[in-house]
C-alpha positions as CSV (number, residue, x, y, z in Angstrom):
1,V,-0.2,-0.4,-0.1
2,L,1.4,3.5,-0.6
3,E,0.0,5.8,1.8
4,I,0.9,9.2,0.2
5,S,-2.0,11.9,2.2
6,D,-2.3,15.2,-0.2
7,I,-0.8,14.2,-2.8
8,Q,-1.3,16.8,-5.6
9,R,0.6,19.1,-3.1
10,R,3.8,17.1,-2.7
11,E,6.3,17.5,-5.4
12,I,7.2,14.0,-6.7
13,A,10.1,12.7,-7.8
14,F,11.3,9.7,-9.2
15,A,15.0,7.9,-9.6
16,Y,15.2,5.8,-12.5
17,Q,17.7,3.3,-13.1
18,G,21.6,3.5,-13.9
19,D,21.3,7.5,-13.9
20,G,22.4,7.3,-10.2
21,G,20.6,9.5,-8.2
22,I,17.1,11.8,-8.9
23,K,15.8,12.8,-12.3
24,G,12.7,13.4,-11.8
25,R,11.4,16.4,-10.7
26,A,8.5,18.3,-10.1
27,K,6.0,15.6,-10.8
28,Y,2.5,16.2,-9.9
29,F,-0.4,13.1,-9.4
30,A,-3.9,13.7,-8.3
31,T,-4.5,10.4,-6.3
32,T,-1.8,8.0,-4.9
33,E,-3.4,5.3,-7.8
34,A,-2.3,7.7,-10.8
35,L,1.1,7.7,-9.0
36,V,1.0,3.6,-8.6
37,E,0.1,3.9,-12.4
38,E,2.8,5.3,-13.7
39,L,4.8,3.1,-11.2
40,L,3.6,0.0,-12.8
41,A,4.0,1.5,-16.9
42,K,7.6,2.8,-16.4
43,P,10.0,-0.2,-15.2
44,T,12.7,1.9,-15.4
45,I,11.8,3.7,-11.9
46,D,14.2,2.8,-9.3
47,A,12.6,5.1,-6.5
48,V,9.8,7.2,-5.9
49,Y,10.2,10.5,-3.6
50,A,7.4,12.8,-2.1
51,S,8.3,16.0,-0.5
52,T,7.3,16.6,2.6
53,T,6.9,20.7,1.6
54,Y,3.4,21.5,0.1
55,F,3.0,23.3,-2.5
56,L,0.6,25.5,-4.1
57,D,1.5,24.1,-7.3
58,P,4.1,21.3,-6.9
59,Q,5.0,21.2,-11.0
60,V,6.6,24.2,-11.3
61,R,10.2,23.5,-12.0
62,T,11.5,26.9,-9.9
63,P,11.1,25.8,-6.3
64,S,10.6,29.6,-5.5
65,K,8.1,30.0,-7.1
66,R,5.8,26.8,-6.5
67,G,3.9,28.1,-3.7
68,F,4.7,27.0,-0.3
69,L,2.4,25.9,2.0
70,G,3.9,24.1,5.2
71,H,6.0,21.3,5.7
72,D,5.1,17.7,7.2
73,L,6.1,17.1,11.1
74,V,9.2,14.3,10.6
75,F,12.2,12.7,12.6
76,D,14.4,11.3,10.7
77,I,16.4,8.6,12.5
78,D,19.9,7.7,10.7
79,L,22.5,5.4,12.1
80,V,25.1,4.6,9.5
81,Y,26.8,1.1,9.2
82,W,30.0,2.3,7.2
83,D,32.1,4.9,8.4
84,K,33.9,6.8,5.9
85,K,36.1,8.4,7.2
86,K,37.7,5.4,9.0
87,Q,36.9,2.9,6.0
88,D,35.4,0.5,8.7
89,Y,31.8,-1.1,10.0
90,L,30.6,0.5,13.3
91,F,28.6,-1.9,14.4
92,P,29.3,-6.6,13.2
93,N,26.6,-7.3,10.6
94,R,23.4,-5.3,9.6
95,V,21.5,-7.3,12.1
96,E,23.3,-5.8,14.6
97,W,23.4,-2.5,12.9
98,M,19.1,-3.0,12.6
99,H,18.6,-4.0,16.0
100,D,20.6,-0.6,16.9
101,V,18.5,1.9,14.9
102,C,15.0,-0.1,15.5
103,Y,16.6,0.6,19.0
104,R,16.5,4.6,18.6
105,T,13.6,4.9,16.8
106,S,11.2,3.0,19.5
107,V,13.1,5.3,21.9
108,L,12.2,8.2,20.1
109,I,8.3,7.3,19.5
110,D,8.3,6.9,22.9
111,V,9.7,10.6,23.7
112,L,7.0,11.6,21.5
113,V,4.3,10.1,22.6
114,N,4.6,9.8,26.5
115,E,6.9,13.2,27.1
116,L,5.3,15.5,24.4
117,G,1.8,14.4,23.3
118,F,2.1,13.4,20.1
119,K,-0.5,10.4,19.3
120,K,0.7,7.2,18.4
121,E,-2.1,7.4,15.6
122,D,-1.4,9.7,14.1
123,M,2.8,8.6,13.5
124,K,3.9,6.9,10.3
125,L,6.6,5.5,10.2
126,S,8.9,4.4,7.1
127,F,12.0,2.4,6.3
128,S,14.5,5.3,4.9
129,G,16.1,2.8,2.5
130,S,19.7,2.4,4.6
131,K,20.6,4.4,7.4
132,G,17.2,4.6,9.6
133,F,13.7,5.2,10.1
134,H,11.4,8.0,9.2
135,I,8.4,9.4,11.1
136,L,5.9,11.4,9.7
137,I,3.6,12.9,11.9
138,D,0.5,12.8,9.8
139,D,-1.5,15.9,11.0
140,P,-2.5,19.2,9.3
141,K,-2.2,21.3,12.9
142,Y,1.6,20.8,12.8
143,V,2.2,21.9,9.3
144,S,2.2,25.6,9.2
145,L,4.9,25.1,13.1
146,S,7.8,27.4,13.0
147,T,10.7,26.7,12.6
148,D,11.4,28.2,15.5
149,A,9.3,25.5,16.9
150,R,11.0,22.7,15.3
151,T,14.1,23.5,17.0
152,E,13.2,23.4,20.0
153,L,10.9,20.2,19.5
154,C,14.6,18.8,18.5
155,N,17.0,21.0,21.2
156,Y,14.1,18.8,24.0
157,I,14.6,15.9,21.9
158,T,18.6,15.9,21.9
159,G,18.6,17.5,24.7
160,T,21.0,20.0,23.3
161,K,21.3,23.7,25.0
162,V,20.3,22.1,28.2
163,I,21.1,24.6,31.2
164,R,22.4,22.3,33.7
165,S,22.0,24.4,37.1
166,N,18.3,23.7,36.2
167,I,19.1,19.8,36.1
168,T,17.9,19.0,39.9
């Protein structure tokens, strides 16, 4: 099942076999069913991406002219398996890595629900494809959340800018 809420307001992009990255950008689909038809008709599509940003007209090629409407509230949990700098694996095997990234994701979900009051039923969890998971809060009231409010959320979750003298 392919779930993309408000697909008509999102930019859809494709990665094609052998192209090495996202090439087909600024695609528009009125429904997820229309997107599925496109995917089935073009077997050279390797991956499909839906923006977390809402636009008045997502098929306009110049992003600044699309008519920005807001962003989804998304938490991206990434945990690298291979350290490029050290040229070494950070985990003994992929299973250990998956266990760790799943644990970290479940801890974040617990914080979001039990400390911040988000509802589990509003969360969409997806595997990002290589380094971890995305947690999307699928509730329109968070689309217009300011950058400052999003930063405060992240600071709370990560413990950034905590005043140590206030902790008892």
